[in-house]
C-alpha positions as CSV (number, residue, x, y, z in Angstrom):
1,X,213.9,-65.7,-32.7
2,X,214.9,-69.1,-34.0
3,X,218.6,-69.4,-33.2
4,X,220.8,-72.0,-34.9
5,X,223.8,-72.8,-32.8
6,X,226.2,-72.2,-35.6
7,X,225.0,-68.6,-35.9
8,X,224.2,-67.6,-32.3
9,X,226.2,-64.7,-31.0
10,X,226.6,-64.1,-27.2
11,X,229.5,-61.6,-27.1
12,X,227.8,-58.6,-25.4
13,X,230.5,-56.2,-26.5
14,X,230.0,-57.3,-30.1
15,X,226.2,-57.1,-29.8
16,X,226.4,-53.6,-28.2
17,X,228.6,-52.3,-30.9
18,X,226.3,-53.7,-33.6
19,X,223.3,-52.0,-32.1
20,X,225.2,-48.7,-31.8
21,X,226.1,-48.9,-35.5
22,X,222.6,-49.9,-36.5
23,X,220.6,-48.0,-33.9
24,X,217.4,-47.5,-35.9
25,X,215.3,-50.3,-34.6
26,X,211.7,-51.5,-34.1
27,X,210.0,-51.3,-30.7
28,X,207.3,-54.0,-30.4
29,X,204.7,-54.0,-27.6
30,X,201.3,-55.5,-26.8
31,X,198.5,-52.9,-26.8
32,X,194.8,-53.2,-26.1
33,X,194.1,-54.0,-29.7
34,X,197.0,-56.5,-30.3
35,X,200.6,-56.0,-31.2
36,X,202.1,-52.6,-32.2
37,X,205.5,-51.5,-33.5
38,X,207.3,-48.2,-33.9
39,X,210.4,-47.6,-36.0
40,X,212.7,-45.4,-33.9
41,X,216.4,-44.6,-33.1
42,X,217.8,-46.0,-29.9
43,X,220.7,-45.4,-27.6
44,X,222.4,-48.5,-26.2
45,X,224.5,-49.0,-23.0
46,X,225.9,-51.9,-21.1
47,X,224.3,-52.7,-17.8
48,X,226.4,-55.5,-16.2
49,X,225.4,-58.7,-18.1
50,X,222.6,-56.9,-19.9
51,X,221.7,-53.8,-21.9
52,X,219.7,-50.7,-21.4
53,X,218.1,-49.1,-24.5
54,X,216.8,-45.6,-24.4
55,X,214.5,-43.8,-26.9
56,X,211.3,-41.8,-27.1
57,X,207.9,-41.9,-28.8
58,X,205.3,-39.2,-29.6
59,X,203.0,-38.8,-26.6
60,X,199.9,-39.8,-28.6
61,X,201.5,-43.2,-29.6
62,X,199.4,-46.0,-28.0
63,X,202.6,-47.8,-27.1
64,X,203.3,-45.2,-24.4
65,X,200.8,-47.1,-22.3
66,X,203.3,-50.0,-22.0
67,X,205.9,-47.7,-20.3
68,X,204.8,-48.6,-16.8
69,X,206.5,-52.0,-16.6
70,X,205.2,-53.5,-19.8
71,X,207.1,-56.1,-21.7
72,X,208.7,-55.2,-25.1
73,X,211.2,-56.4,-27.6
74,X,213.4,-54.1,-29.6
75,X,214.6,-55.5,-33.0
76,X,217.7,-54.4,-34.8
77,X,219.0,-55.5,-38.2
78,X,222.7,-55.3,-39.2
79,X,224.5,-55.8,-42.4
80,X,223.0,-58.4,-44.8
81,X,223.4,-59.6,-48.3
82,X,222.1,-62.2,-50.8
83,X,224.5,-65.1,-51.2
84,X,224.6,-66.5,-54.8
85,X,225.1,-70.2,-55.0
86,X,227.6,-69.8,-57.8
87,X,230.1,-68.3,-55.3
88,X,230.4,-71.7,-53.5
89,X,233.2,-74.1,-54.4
90,X,230.9,-77.0,-53.4
91,X,228.2,-77.7,-56.0
92,X,225.3,-78.1,-56.4
93,X,224.1,-75.3,-54.1
94,X,221.2,-73.0,-53.5
95,X,221.0,-69.3,-52.6
96,X,220.7,-68.0,-49.1
97,X,220.9,-64.7,-47.2
98,X,223.6,-63.8,-44.7
99,X,222.6,-61.3,-42.0
100,X,222.9,-59.9,-38.5
101,X,219.7,-59.7,-36.4
102,X,219.3,-58.8,-32.7
103,X,216.3,-59.0,-30.4
104,X,216.4,-57.3,-27.0
105,X,213.5,-58.4,-24.8
106,X,212.9,-56.5,-21.6
107,X,210.8,-54.3,-19.4
108,X,209.9,-50.7,-20.2
109,X,210.2,-47.9,-17.7
110,X,209.2,-44.3,-18.3
111,X,211.6,-41.4,-18.2
112,X,209.2,-38.6,-17.3
113,X,211.6,-35.9,-16.0
114,X,212.9,-33.2,-18.4
115,X,216.5,-33.7,-17.5
116,X,216.4,-37.5,-18.2
117,X,214.5,-36.9,-21.5
118,X,217.0,-34.2,-22.5
119,X,219.9,-36.6,-21.8
120,X,218.4,-39.1,-24.2
121,X,217.8,-36.5,-26.9
122,X,221.4,-35.3,-26.5
123,X,222.6,-38.8,-27.1
124,X,220.5,-39.2,-30.2
125,X,221.6,-35.8,-31.6
126,X,225.1,-37.2,-32.2
127,X,223.8,-38.1,-35.7
128,X,223.3,-34.5,-36.6
129,X,225.9,-33.4,-39.2
130,X,225.5,-29.7,-38.3
131,X,225.9,-30.1,-34.5
132,X,222.2,-29.7,-33.4
133,X,221.5,-30.6,-29.8
134,X,218.3,-30.1,-27.8
135,X,220.2,-27.2,-26.2
136,X,220.3,-25.3,-29.6
137,X,216.7,-24.0,-29.8
138,X,215.3,-21.5,-27.2
139,X,214.3,-23.2,-23.9
140,X,210.6,-22.1,-24.4
141,X,210.5,-23.9,-27.8
142,X,212.1,-27.0,-26.4
143,X,209.6,-27.1,-23.4
144,X,206.8,-27.3,-26.0
145,X,208.6,-30.1,-27.9
146,X,209.2,-32.0,-24.7
147,X,205.5,-32.0,-23.8
148,X,204.9,-33.8,-27.1
149,X,207.1,-36.8,-26.4
150,X,207.6,-39.6,-23.8
151,X,211.1,-41.0,-23.2
152,X,211.7,-44.5,-21.9
153,X,214.2,-47.1,-21.1
154,X,214.1,-50.8,-22.0
155,X,216.1,-53.0,-19.5
156,X,217.0,-56.3,-21.1
157,X,215.8,-59.6,-19.7
158,X,216.8,-61.7,-22.7
159,X,219.1,-60.9,-25.6
160,X,219.0,-63.0,-28.8
161,X,221.6,-62.3,-31.5
162,X,222.1,-64.1,-34.8
163,X,225.2,-63.6,-36.9
164,X,224.4,-65.8,-40.0
165,X,227.7,-65.2,-41.9
166,X,228.3,-68.5,-43.8
167,X,229.9,-70.1,-40.7
168,X,228.3,-73.4,-41.7
169,X,230.3,-73.4,-45.0
170,X,233.8,-74.6,-45.8
171,X,236.7,-72.1,-45.9
172,X,236.7,-72.4,-49.7
173,X,233.0,-71.6,-49.9
174,X,233.4,-68.6,-47.6
175,X,236.3,-67.3,-49.6
176,X,234.1,-67.5,-52.7
177,X,231.4,-65.6,-50.9
178,X,233.8,-63.0,-49.8
179,X,235.2,-62.5,-53.3
180,X,231.6,-62.4,-54.8
181,X,230.4,-59.8,-52.3
182,X,233.5,-57.6,-52.6
183,X,233.0,-57.8,-56.4
184,X,229.6,-56.2,-55.9
185,X,230.9,-53.6,-53.4
186,X,229.1,-55.3,-50.5
187,X,232.1,-55.0,-48.2
188,X,230.4,-55.0,-44.8
189,X,229.1,-58.6,-45.0
190,X,232.3,-59.7,-46.7
191,X,234.4,-58.2,-43.9
192,X,232.4,-59.9,-41.2
193,X,232.7,-63.3,-42.9
194,X,236.4,-62.7,-43.3
195,X,237.0,-62.0,-39.6
196,X,235.7,-65.4,-38.7
197,X,237.9,-67.3,-41.1
198,X,240.6,-69.5,-39.5
199,X,244.0,-67.9,-39.2
């Protein structure tokens, strides 16, 4: 990722929280035919100065071949919004886009035991509004389901995070952007910009 110093984020707690809140990411690996990508939900956990991502793919997915120590990158997008040039106090101006983007590079490792796979599935099931967990269906049914997937972990070797939230603009410009976004109901980006304003 091209990282501009004004927008680079290195706070691992902040990055971890953003991934947890925007956990549907993209796993990118190299396959025999080139690059491949899968859109999947991830779990994220701190591991010292790094991160461990956990997820699973369908067993027929060609990306499963990379699980034995293959390199990968997981990509996450966070809140984003179009920024209208008319919101800036300084004129003339042009439009831009404010956004959060995170790339977690790392090495893949398989989770081939049923207990480890079930732990990952339990973690992912927190999204279920009706309380489903992998312990809900009969064990025989789940055994069949487990045979159809492969779980994995991605241990980070490099983390790139970009919080492009108008930091390069004056306070007056940022206040105009916040007001414009809130006027459109786009409060997530407005709130992130507001937290970085000088006290």
